[in-house]
C-alpha positions as CSV (number, residue, x, y, z in Angstrom):
1,X,93.6,-203.5,151.9
2,X,90.7,-205.2,150.5
3,X,90.3,-205.1,146.7
4,X,86.9,-203.8,145.6
5,X,87.1,-203.2,142.0
6,X,88.7,-204.7,138.8
7,X,91.7,-202.9,137.5
8,X,93.2,-203.0,133.9
9,X,96.2,-204.6,135.2
10,X,94.3,-207.5,136.5
11,X,94.0,-208.7,132.7
12,X,97.5,-207.3,131.6
13,X,99.6,-210.6,131.4
14,X,102.0,-209.5,134.3
15,X,102.7,-210.1,138.0
16,X,99.3,-208.5,138.8
17,X,97.1,-210.7,136.8
18,X,98.9,-213.7,137.9
19,X,98.0,-212.9,141.5
20,X,94.5,-212.1,140.4
21,X,93.9,-215.3,138.5
22,X,95.3,-217.4,141.5
23,X,93.2,-215.5,144.2
24,X,90.0,-214.5,142.2
25,X,89.5,-217.3,139.6
26,X,91.6,-220.5,140.2
27,X,90.6,-220.5,143.9
28,X,87.0,-220.7,143.1
29,X,87.1,-223.6,140.4
30,X,87.5,-227.1,141.4
31,X,90.3,-228.6,138.9
32,X,90.7,-232.2,138.3
33,X,94.0,-233.5,139.3
34,X,95.8,-234.6,136.2
35,X,99.3,-235.1,137.6
36,X,98.9,-238.9,136.6
37,X,99.0,-237.8,132.9
38,X,102.4,-236.0,133.6
39,X,100.8,-232.4,133.2
40,X,100.5,-230.7,136.7
41,X,97.5,-228.6,136.9
42,X,99.3,-225.6,138.2
43,X,101.4,-225.1,134.9
44,X,98.7,-223.0,133.1
45,X,100.6,-223.1,129.9
46,X,99.3,-221.3,126.6
47,X,97.0,-224.4,125.9
48,X,95.6,-227.3,128.2
49,X,96.4,-230.7,126.9
50,X,93.9,-233.8,127.5
51,X,95.1,-237.0,126.3
52,X,96.3,-236.5,122.8
53,X,94.5,-233.1,122.3
54,X,95.2,-229.7,122.9
55,X,92.7,-226.9,123.7
56,X,93.0,-223.2,124.0
57,X,90.6,-220.3,124.3
58,X,91.4,-216.4,123.8
59,X,89.4,-213.1,124.1
60,X,90.4,-210.2,121.9
61,X,89.6,-206.6,122.9
62,X,92.4,-204.8,121.1
63,X,91.6,-201.0,120.0
64,X,91.6,-199.7,117.5
65,X,90.1,-202.8,115.5
66,X,92.3,-202.2,112.5
67,X,96.0,-201.0,112.7
68,X,99.2,-201.3,110.6
69,X,100.1,-204.9,110.0
70,X,96.7,-206.5,111.1
71,X,93.4,-206.1,112.7
72,X,91.3,-207.8,115.6
73,X,90.4,-210.7,113.1
74,X,94.0,-211.6,112.0
75,X,95.1,-211.3,115.8
76,X,92.2,-213.7,117.1
77,X,93.3,-216.5,114.5
78,X,96.9,-216.2,114.8
79,X,96.8,-216.0,118.5
80,X,94.7,-219.3,118.9
81,X,96.8,-220.9,116.4
82,X,100.1,-220.0,118.1
83,X,98.8,-221.1,121.5
84,X,98.1,-224.6,120.2
85,X,101.4,-224.7,118.4
86,X,103.7,-223.8,121.0
87,X,102.8,-226.9,123.3
88,X,103.4,-229.2,120.3
89,X,100.0,-229.5,118.8
90,X,98.8,-229.4,115.1
91,X,95.9,-226.8,115.0
92,X,92.8,-228.3,113.5
93,X,89.7,-226.3,114.2
94,X,88.5,-223.2,115.7
95,X,85.4,-221.4,117.0
96,X,84.5,-218.0,116.6
97,X,82.5,-215.7,119.0
98,X,81.5,-212.2,117.9
99,X,80.1,-209.4,120.1
100,X,79.5,-206.6,117.9
101,X,78.4,-202.9,118.9
102,X,75.2,-201.5,117.5
103,X,76.3,-198.9,114.8
104,X,79.4,-200.8,114.0
105,X,80.3,-200.0,110.3
106,X,79.6,-202.8,108.1
107,X,82.6,-202.4,105.9
108,X,84.8,-202.5,108.8
109,X,83.2,-206.0,109.8
110,X,83.5,-207.1,106.2
111,X,87.1,-206.4,106.2
112,X,87.9,-208.1,109.6
113,X,85.9,-211.2,108.6
114,X,87.8,-211.4,105.4
115,X,91.0,-211.1,107.6
116,X,89.8,-213.9,109.6
117,X,89.5,-216.1,106.4
118,X,92.8,-215.2,105.0
119,X,94.6,-216.0,108.4
120,X,92.7,-219.2,108.6
121,X,93.8,-220.2,105.1
122,X,97.4,-219.4,105.7
123,X,97.4,-221.4,108.9
124,X,95.7,-224.3,107.4
125,X,92.8,-224.3,110.0
126,X,89.0,-223.8,109.8
127,X,86.3,-222.0,111.6
128,X,83.8,-224.8,112.3
129,X,81.5,-223.2,114.9
130,X,80.7,-219.9,116.5
131,X,78.2,-217.4,118.0
132,X,77.2,-213.8,117.2
133,X,75.6,-211.1,119.6
134,X,74.9,-207.6,119.2
135,X,74.7,-205.2,122.1
136,X,73.6,-201.7,122.4
137,X,75.7,-198.8,121.4
138,X,78.4,-198.4,124.2
139,X,78.0,-201.9,125.3
140,X,81.5,-202.9,123.8
141,X,84.0,-200.7,121.8
142,X,83.3,-201.8,118.2
143,X,83.5,-205.6,118.8
144,X,85.0,-208.2,120.9
145,X,86.2,-211.5,119.5
146,X,86.5,-214.7,121.3
147,X,88.2,-217.8,119.6
148,X,88.8,-221.2,120.9
149,X,90.8,-223.9,119.0
150,X,91.6,-227.6,119.2
151,X,94.7,-229.3,118.0
152,X,96.1,-233.0,118.0
153,X,99.6,-234.0,119.2
154,X,101.8,-233.4,116.2
155,X,103.2,-236.6,115.0
156,X,106.7,-234.9,115.0
157,X,106.6,-234.3,118.6
158,X,107.8,-237.5,120.1
159,X,110.9,-237.7,118.0
160,X,111.4,-234.0,118.8
161,X,111.2,-234.7,122.6
162,X,113.4,-237.9,122.0
163,X,116.2,-236.0,120.6
164,X,116.4,-233.4,123.4
165,X,116.7,-236.4,125.8
166,X,119.5,-237.8,123.7
167,X,121.4,-234.5,123.4
168,X,121.0,-233.9,127.1
169,X,122.1,-237.4,128.1
170,X,125.3,-236.8,125.8
171,X,126.0,-233.6,127.7
172,X,125.3,-235.1,131.3
173,X,122.0,-233.6,131.7
174,X,118.6,-235.2,132.6
175,X,116.4,-236.8,130.1
176,X,113.2,-235.4,129.0
177,X,110.2,-237.2,130.7
178,X,107.2,-235.5,128.9
179,X,104.7,-236.0,126.3
180,X,104.3,-232.2,125.3
181,X,106.4,-229.0,125.2
182,X,106.0,-227.7,128.5
183,X,107.2,-224.4,130.6
184,X,108.5,-226.5,133.3
185,X,110.9,-228.4,131.3
186,X,114.0,-226.2,130.7
187,X,117.0,-227.4,132.4
188,X,120.6,-225.9,133.1
189,X,122.7,-226.1,129.8
190,X,119.7,-225.7,127.4
191,X,119.8,-222.7,125.1
192,X,117.1,-219.8,124.7
193,X,116.4,-218.9,121.0
194,X,114.1,-215.9,119.9
195,X,112.4,-216.1,116.6
196,X,112.9,-212.3,115.8
197,X,112.6,-208.8,116.9
198,X,110.6,-207.7,120.1
199,X,108.2,-204.8,120.7
200,X,106.9,-204.4,117.1
201,X,103.2,-205.2,117.7
202,X,102.8,-203.0,120.9
203,X,104.7,-200.0,119.5
204,X,103.0,-200.2,116.2
205,X,99.5,-200.2,117.8
206,X,100.2,-197.5,120.3
207,X,101.8,-195.3,117.8
208,X,98.8,-195.6,115.5
209,X,96.3,-195.1,118.3
210,X,97.9,-192.2,119.9
211,X,99.3,-190.6,116.6
212,X,103.0,-190.8,117.4
213,X,103.9,-191.7,113.9
214,X,106.2,-194.5,114.5
215,X,103.9,-196.9,112.7
216,X,105.1,-195.8,109.4
217,X,108.1,-197.6,110.1
218,X,106.9,-200.2,112.4
219,X,104.1,-202.6,111.7
220,X,102.6,-205.3,113.9
221,X,104.2,-208.6,113.7
222,X,100.9,-210.7,113.7
223,X,101.5,-214.1,112.2
224,X,100.4,-217.8,112.5
225,X,103.5,-219.7,113.6
226,X,102.3,-223.3,113.3
227,X,104.6,-223.9,110.1
228,X,107.4,-222.4,111.9
229,X,106.9,-224.7,114.9
230,X,106.5,-227.8,112.4
231,X,110.0,-226.9,111.0
232,X,111.4,-226.6,114.6
233,X,110.0,-229.9,115.5
234,X,111.4,-231.6,112.3
235,X,114.8,-230.6,113.6
236,X,114.1,-231.9,117.1
237,X,115.7,-231.3,120.3
238,X,113.3,-228.7,121.6
239,X,111.5,-229.1,125.0
240,X,109.6,-225.8,125.3
241,X,108.2,-223.1,123.2
242,X,106.2,-219.9,124.0
243,X,104.7,-217.1,121.7
244,X,105.5,-213.7,123.4
245,X,102.2,-211.9,123.8
246,X,101.1,-209.9,126.8
247,X,104.1,-209.0,129.0
248,X,106.5,-209.8,126.1
249,X,110.0,-211.4,126.6
250,X,110.3,-210.3,130.1
251,X,107.1,-212.0,131.1
252,X,108.1,-215.2,128.9
253,X,111.7,-215.8,130.4
254,X,110.3,-215.2,133.9
255,X,107.6,-217.7,133.4
256,X,109.9,-220.4,132.2
257,X,112.6,-219.7,135.3
258,X,109.5,-219.7,137.7
259,X,107.9,-223.0,136.4
260,X,111.2,-224.8,135.9
261,X,112.9,-223.7,139.0
262,X,116.0,-222.8,137.3
263,X,117.6,-219.4,136.1
264,X,117.9,-218.0,133.0
265,X,120.9,-215.8,131.8
266,X,119.8,-213.5,128.9
267,X,122.2,-211.5,126.8
268,X,120.8,-207.9,125.9
269,X,123.1,-207.5,122.9
270,X,121.8,-210.5,121.2
271,X,117.9,-209.6,121.4
272,X,116.7,-208.1,118.2
273,X,115.0,-204.7,118.6
274,X,114.3,-202.7,115.5
275,X,115.6,-199.2,115.8
276,X,112.3,-197.4,115.6
277,X,111.1,-199.6,118.3
278,X,114.0,-198.7,120.4
279,X,113.4,-195.0,119.5
280,X,109.9,-195.1,120.4
281,X,110.6,-196.7,123.8
282,X,113.3,-194.4,124.8
283,X,111.0,-191.4,123.9
284,X,108.0,-192.9,125.9
285,X,109.9,-194.4,128.9
286,X,109.1,-198.0,127.9
287,X,111.0,-201.3,128.0
288,X,110.8,-203.1,124.8
289,X,111.2,-206.4,126.6
290,X,108.0,-205.9,128.2
291,X,105.9,-205.1,125.3
292,X,103.7,-207.6,123.5
293,X,104.3,-209.5,120.3
294,X,102.0,-211.3,118.0
295,X,104.4,-213.2,115.9
296,X,107.4,-214.0,117.8
297,X,108.4,-217.5,119.5
298,X,110.9,-218.2,122.3
299,X,112.2,-221.6,122.0
300,X,114.1,-223.8,124.6
301,X,116.6,-226.2,122.8
302,X,118.6,-228.9,124.3
303,X,122.5,-228.4,124.1
304,X,123.7,-229.2,120.6
305,X,120.6,-228.5,118.9
306,X,120.5,-224.8,118.7
307,X,122.3,-224.2,115.5
308,X,120.0,-226.5,113.5
309,X,117.0,-225.0,115.2
310,X,118.1,-221.4,114.6
311,X,118.7,-222.5,111.0
312,X,115.3,-223.6,110.7
313,X,113.7,-220.5,112.2
314,X,115.7,-218.2,109.9
315,X,114.5,-220.2,106.8
316,X,110.9,-219.2,107.7
317,X,109.8,-215.8,106.5
318,X,108.8,-214.8,110.0
319,X,112.0,-215.8,111.6
320,X,114.7,-214.1,109.6
321,X,115.9,-212.3,112.5
322,X,116.1,-215.4,114.8
323,X,118.9,-215.3,117.5
324,X,120.3,-217.4,120.4
325,X,119.6,-214.9,123.4
326,X,120.6,-217.0,126.5
327,X,121.1,-220.2,128.4
328,X,119.3,-221.9,131.3
329,X,121.6,-222.0,134.4
330,X,121.8,-223.3,137.9
331,X,123.9,-220.5,139.4
332,X,120.9,-218.7,140.3
333,X,117.1,-218.4,140.1
334,X,115.1,-215.9,138.3
335,X,116.3,-214.0,135.2
336,X,119.5,-212.1,135.0
337,X,120.1,-209.8,131.9
338,X,123.7,-209.2,130.8
339,X,123.4,-205.6,129.6
340,X,125.1,-204.1,126.6
341,X,127.7,-202.3,128.4
342,X,128.8,-205.4,130.4
343,X,126.8,-205.1,133.6
344,X,124.1,-207.5,135.0
345,X,120.7,-206.6,136.4
346,X,117.7,-208.6,137.3
347,X,115.1,-208.7,134.6
348,X,111.9,-208.8,136.5
349,X,108.4,-209.6,134.9
350,X,106.3,-206.6,134.3
351,X,103.9,-205.8,136.9
352,X,101.1,-204.9,134.6
353,X,100.9,-203.9,130.9
354,X,102.7,-200.8,129.7
355,X,100.4,-200.5,126.7
356,X,96.8,-201.9,127.3
357,X,94.4,-203.3,124.8
358,X,96.9,-204.4,122.3
359,X,95.5,-208.0,122.0
């Protein structure tokens, strides 16, 4: 049936959004073929890379604007910083575009701008340009923030990829032929590492918004993760990284499987999930693996590097619950979840977003 109207799921990060982008957006954009630079244009990773630079842009529509553990301001900075960091860039500068609703409380705006400043300071980046608009009451809900970011290839990245190539060769695997961390690089024998518990951001925000009360025990995990990524690259041996936002872990692992062409075997019992998050998901009929996060990384490490990489993650205050959760395999395509009771099931990507407007 012919599609006539935009749906919420078209921007939710799952399968519905991917189909929407492919059919309605990319099909109407003329994209330069950059395959000679070693970066297939179809990858659509968290940031685009051009020469020695990385570039990303994000729109933030989270509601409410302030919630336990963060606000739309800290979210906008951390999200952009993390998108640059996971491809192996060192974030350098951001742009900030504000669309404000007429009647927005000035004290709310002041708090959010202070939050933006504090998160920039923690991440070591500056807002260098921007734009501000005010629309009539009802034109947006409170405010919408768009951020863009640029970063330069991190000086540690070449040695990081070189070590991954060496480790793979020692284990009979293929060398790494790439200049950046990329979603198509995982290969059988590589190890999947998660930097911490999943579902915190989505459950905290949903509980606060709907009045369920779980936010007293769960706070959003919003955090800039560029220092963690730097610590990981110091160790080396990593080929891919992803911050698990919309669609959560389930979307992230399926993206890697789809783009690499190999299967992933994920062990449910190794995935950190806080008990209040698990309880909330059980009560609401949600899957914690499909819920967005704003301060968690998924890392793909070459065989032999996982223990050092995990140690570096756990040494960072945002990675104390880090864990090895699975492997890249050649026995199947897609993602298989080994359940806590010993069974196996397919771990599909989410169709849409179980919790809208969390980022």
